[in-house]
C-alpha positions in Angstrom: 65.3 168.4 126.6 67.6 170.4 124.1 71.3 169.6 124.4 72.7 172.7 122.8 74.3 174.6 125.8 76.8 173.2 128.9 74.3 174.3 130.8 71.8 171.9 129.4 74.2 169.1 130.6 73.8 170.2 134.0 70.2 170.1 133.5 70.1 166.8 131.8 72.0 165.6 135.4 69.0 166.9 137.3 66.4 166.2 135.2 67.9 162.0 134.8 68.3 162.3 138.8 64.4 163.3 139.6 63.3 160.5 137.3 65.5 157.6 139.0 63.7 159.2 142.4 60.4 159.1 141.1 60.9 155.7 139.8 62.2 154.3 143.3 65.9 153.7 142.4 68.6 153.5 145.0 71.5 155.9 145.2 73.6 153.1 143.4 70.8 153.0 140.4 70.4 156.5 140.3 73.9 157.2 140.2 74.3 154.8 137.1 71.8 156.0 135.3 72.7 159.8 136.1 76.3 158.8 134.9 74.9 156.9 131.7 72.9 160.0 130.9 75.7 162.4 131.5 78.1 160.3 129.0 75.7 160.4 126.6 74.5 163.9 126.5 78.3 165.2 126.3 78.7 162.7 123.4 75.8 164.3 121.3 76.7 167.8 122.3 80.5 167.9 121.0 80.5 164.9 118.2 76.3 165.4 117.2 76.8 169.2 117.4 73.7 169.4 119.5 71.1 166.5 120.3 67.8 165.8 122.1 67.2 164.0 125.4 63.9 162.0 125.9 62.8 160.7 129.4 60.3 158.0 129.2 59.2 155.6 132.1 58.5 152.3 130.7 57.3 149.2 132.8 57.8 145.7 131.7 56.2 142.3 133.8 55.4 145.2 136.7 58.8 146.5 136.9 59.7 150.5 136.6 62.2 152.1 134.5 63.4 154.9 133.3 64.3 155.1 129.1 67.0 157.4 128.0 66.6 158.4 124.1 69.3 160.8 123.1 69.2 161.9 119.3 71.8 164.1 117.6 72.1 165.1 113.5 75.7 164.6 113.9 78.1 163.1 111.5 76.9 159.6 113.2 79.2 156.5 113.8 81.0 154.7 110.7 82.2 152.0 113.0 80.1 151.1 115.6 81.7 148.0 116.9 84.9 150.0 117.5 83.4 152.7 119.0 81.8 150.5 121.6 85.4 149.8 122.8 86.9 150.9 125.6 89.6 153.6 124.5 88.2 154.3 121.1 87.4 157.9 120.6 87.5 160.6 118.0 88.3 163.3 119.9 90.6 163.7 123.2 88.5 161.7 125.8 89.2 158.6 127.2 87.0 156.8 124.9 84.8 155.5 127.8 81.5 157.2 126.9 79.5 155.1 125.1 81.1 151.6 126.0 80.7 152.8 129.4 77.2 154.0 129.4 76.0 150.4 127.7 77.6 149.0 131.2 75.7 151.1 133.1 71.8 150.4 131.9 70.3 147.3 131.3 69.0 148.0 128.0 71.0 149.5 125.2 70.3 150.5 121.1 72.2 152.2 119.1 70.7 153.6 116.0 73.8 155.5 113.9 74.5 156.1 110.1 77.5 157.8 108.9 76.2 161.3 108.0 72.8 160.8 109.4 73.4 161.2 113.0 73.0 158.9 116.0 70.0 157.6 118.4 70.8 155.8 121.6 68.0 154.4 123.2 69.0 153.4 126.8 66.7 152.1 129.7 67.7 151.1 133.7 64.7 148.6 135.0 64.0 149.1 138.6 64.1 145.6 139.9 67.4 145.2 141.0 
């Protein structure tokens, strides 16, 4: 899914909600994954100048999951450690997006280089 307009951000929420329902997540875990996706998509849209979301359905030891991969070609993050701390922001937000999304997911990986964009791979497993 492209992340180039405000409407795309709404479409992300609907698509991720449908993915979590398909996997069998309960309402609380659906909300966690949709919230994380929304934060990550908004970051790619605002800070990365747009991006792309891919939704996958991995399996691990018989457990189903939802994996979100969100990439952009923006400026990247110079200090990733600081960016994951609540309150850190380069914009006008509260600075809870990246760290908050990490707490909502089971597996969370960020690949970034200054000037070379960013990719976040976040997975939530349905074993809870």
